[in-house]
N, C-alpha and C positions, 0 to 999 in steps of 0.2 A: 560465427560470433558476429553479433548487431554491433554497427559501429553506429555511433552517434551521428546523426543529421549534421551537415556543414551549414554552419549558421555565418552573418553578417552583421557584426557590430554599424551602429549607426553611421560612426564616422567613416567605414570601409563605404555602406553604400553611398554615403555623402561624397566621398572621394572618387568614387566610379560615376556616379551621377555628374559631377563636376567635369569631369575628362569628357563624359559624352557631349556634355554643351559644349567645350572647347571645340571638340572634335567639329559637331555640326556647323560652329559658328563659324570656324576656319573655311568650311566648303560657303557658308553662306555668302559670309564676306569675301570672299575672291569670286563667286559669281554676281553677286548685285552691288556691290562696294559698301562703304559705310552709311549711306545715306539710303541706299534701297532697300540693304537688310532690315528684314521684322523679328522681330522676338519670337513672335507668334508662331513664323515658319521654323525657326531654328528650336524652341520647343516642340511643334512638329513632329521634328526629323529625330529629336531624342525620344520622343515618346510620354512626355510630360504636357504639365500644364502649364501655361505661358507666367503664372504668379511665380512658378518654381525656381525659374530663373533668379528672382530677386533675392531666392535666400543664400544664390553662391555671389552674384554681382549687382552691384548697385543700380547698373543702367547698362545702357548700351554700350556708353564711350568706356564705362568699365569693363566689359566683356571684349569690346575691341583691343583695349589694351594689351589685356591679359594673352588676349590670342597673338599679338605682335611680342609679348614678351617670351613668348612658349617658342613662336617659332624661332627667334634671334639666340636664344638658349641653347635650343637642339643645335642649332647651326653652328654656333661659336664652338660646342662642345666637340663636334665633327671636325671643324677645322684644326681646333687645337690637340687633339689626337692623332691627327693626323703628321701634324708638326713636331710630333713628341720623337725623342730620339736623338742620336748622334750620328745618323747620317747626313751626307753635304746638303747644305741648307738648299738648295736648288731642287735635289731630290727631294725632299721634304714639302718644298712647294709645289712640285707636280703631284703629290699625294693632297695637301691641302686643295687643290685645285678639282682632283679626280672628288673629293669629298663634297666639294660645293656642289659639282655636277649631278652626283648620287643624289643629293639633298633635294635640290630642285625637280629632280626627274620625281624622287618620290612624294613629294611634297610640293606640286605644282601650285598649290594654291599661293606657297610664297611669292613665285613671281608675278602671278594677277594683282595678289594684294600690294607689293611694290611696284608695279605701274602706276596702278590708281592713286599711291601716296603719291609717287613722283609727279604724275598729271595735277594732281589737287595741292600739290604743298605748299605752305605756306611760310614766312620767316620762323614763325615757334614751333615749326613742326621739324625744324634742321636736325637736331639732334636725334630724333627719332630716325630719320634716314641715313643719318652717319653710322648708326649704328648697324645698318645695313650692310654698310661695305665698309665699315672700321676693318675687319680681317684683311681682306685687300691692301688697304693702302699700310699697313704695321707691315704685312709680306715684304711688299718693296723697300720701304724703310730700313728693313731691317736687313734685307741683300743689301742697301746701299752705305750700310755702317759695316758690315763683314765683309765686303768685297775686296780684295787686296790688289794691291799695284803692279803683280805680275804681268806678264804676257798678253795674258788673257783676258787682262780688266777693260772695262767699256771704257771708252772715252768720253761718252756722254752721260748726264747723268738721267735716270728714268724716274718719269715722273708720275708721282703714283696716280692722280687724277688721268691721267693717259692710259696708263696700264690696267686701272680699276675699270674704265668705261669699256674698254676694250672685251677682257677677260669674262668681268660681271656682268657687263650690259650686254654683250648679247646673247648669254646664255637667259638672263631674263625676258629680254625678246623675243628667244627665241621658242621658248617655253609657253610663255603669257601672252602673245601678241602674233607670231607668223601663223596659228591653226585660223587665224582671221584674214588673212591677208596671202595664204597659199592659193596657186591656182586649183592645188588637190582640195577639193572640198572635202575631204574625210581625212586630210593629211592629220596624223597624231604624233606631237613630238617624244611622245614615252615609248612610241613602238622601238622597240630592239635594235632595227635596223638604222632608225633616224638618229637614235639617240645616240648609239656608238660612231656614227660617222661625224655628228656635232662633239665628242668626247676626242675625238682623233683630233679634230681640225683646232679645236681649244687649245690642247697641250701641245701640237705644234707651235700655235700662237706665243704661249705661254712661252717655250724653249726659244723662239724667235727676241721675244722679248725682254727676257730675264735670262737667258743664259748668258755664257763669256761671246765675247767677238770675236770674229774671224777677220786675220788679215784682207783675205778679199772673199767675194762669192757670198751665197746666202749662209744663212747660221744654221746648225743642225736641226733636222727634223721640217725644216721649209722645204717643199717640195719645187716651189716654182717661185720668185720674185711678187711680189704684191704687185695689182696693177694699179697705176696712177687714179686715185679718183677724180681728180679734176684734170682735164684738161689742160695745156700749155698752149698760150696764149697765141693764133695765128696769127697771119698780116691781115692787116684791116684791107677792104676793097679800095681804098683810095691809094695803096701801095704802103702806106707808114704804118707803125710798129706800136 
């Protein structure tokens, strides 16, 4: 029996083209930044004529905003799914951090675009940048709100900005910038060994920062005390301090 040929409605073809444009634009904006990106190159990667982009997006700025919305929306869905359920909050936080690590590894354009955004940020860009890291602020604030006053309660308040800078900032820099700074010229942060080592480190740090305090000694998951980043001042040459 002969089956009817598969057909695509104009709307379906249009949506596929729109998604292909977003995929190509995500790559180009990550590689070249907003100012350096060319609509012609994006169209070439999709296999369409440049004017066809205008059918889906008003201009380059509109396309860039759409790329950011999709990246942040996909990230939000991943982290919220990880936080769902009735497991202890810290366990759900660890799952959310793992979801963040998986997402950035799979979509390295996010790290590169975020670093470019941060470097070129202006006051009016603040809300867009806050959208990138808001999930981490909310996680820390939720931990503060739900933590009890028992023996394992932490005496100090966790600063969302400090926690976010360590957990999120480390991964953005690792994926988006370390390849350019690494002595190993072919260093690939997405390589399985490198990605797994980074995952273990970030989860250890997450437990250290967000886990319950212990009476003495390092907190669970931390293999050794963290070194001082700034040395203590020594005696001056004239003998005074």
